[in-house]
N, C-alpha and C positions, 0 to 999 in steps of 0.2 A: 323282099324277105331274106334272100340270100345275102344281100348287102348288110343287113342288120346282124345276121348270124356271123357272116364273114368278118365283120368289124367288131362285134360284141364279144365273140368267143376268144379272140386273142387278148382283148382287154381283160376279160374275166380270168384268163390263164395268168396274165401278168400280175393281177391283184392277188391271186392265190399264191404265186411264187413269192411275191413280196411279203405276204403274211407268213409263209413257211420260213422264209429267210430270217425274218425278225424273231420268230419263235426259236429257231435253231441258234441264233446268236445269243439269245437270252439263256438258253440251256447251256451253251458253251461257257458263258460268264458264270453261271451258277456252279458248273462243274469245276471251273478254275478256282472259284472261291472255296469250295469244299476241299479241293486238293491242298490249297494253301493252309487251310485250317487244320487239316489232318497232319500236314508236315509240321505245323506249329505244336500240335499236341505231342507228336513223336519227339520233337526236339526238347520240349519241356519234360517229358517223361525220362528222356536220356539224362537231362540235367539233374533231375531228382535222384535217379539211380546213381549218378556220379557223386552227389552229396552223401548218399547213404554209404557208398563205398569209402569215401573219405572219412566218414564217421567211424566206420568199422576199422579201417586201417589205423587211424589215430588212437582209437581205444585199445586196439591190440598192442600197438607200440608202447603205449603207456603201461599197460598191464605187464608186458614182458620186461621193460627196462626201468619202470618206476620213474621215468623222466617226464617232467611236466610239459616239455616242449612238444611231445607227441600229441598233446591234447589240443593244440592250436587248430589243426584241420577239423577236429571233432567240434570244437566250440564254434568255429566259423560256419560249418555245415548245419549245426543244430539251430543257429540263429536264422538261417535262410530257409530251412526245410519247411516250416509251417506256412510261411507266406507263399512259397513255391507250390506246395500242395493245394493251398487255397486257390491260387491262380488256375491250377489244373481243374479243380472242381468247378470254378466259374466257367472256364472254357468249354467244359464238357457237360454243363448242367442240363442242356436240352437233349443230350444223348448219353444217358448213364450207361 
């Protein structure tokens, strides 16, 4: 009887540790994925903010000087903005 318990208990403990280790590894992978996703969202948001600032700066420069060259950053940013915002909406669609 003690032989079965003495041999079975360590095996059961090893199985439990293997199960916990596998679950902890999966949780770590999930957390790493979420961190990378969050960093991507932050980078994309910063890019959209930069485009908006470029638009504002170009528009202001054109209004103040009436020089068409100041609209180049505005035009570039306005062409990219819609697609970049759409990318953000898709990226965050499951977490509005």
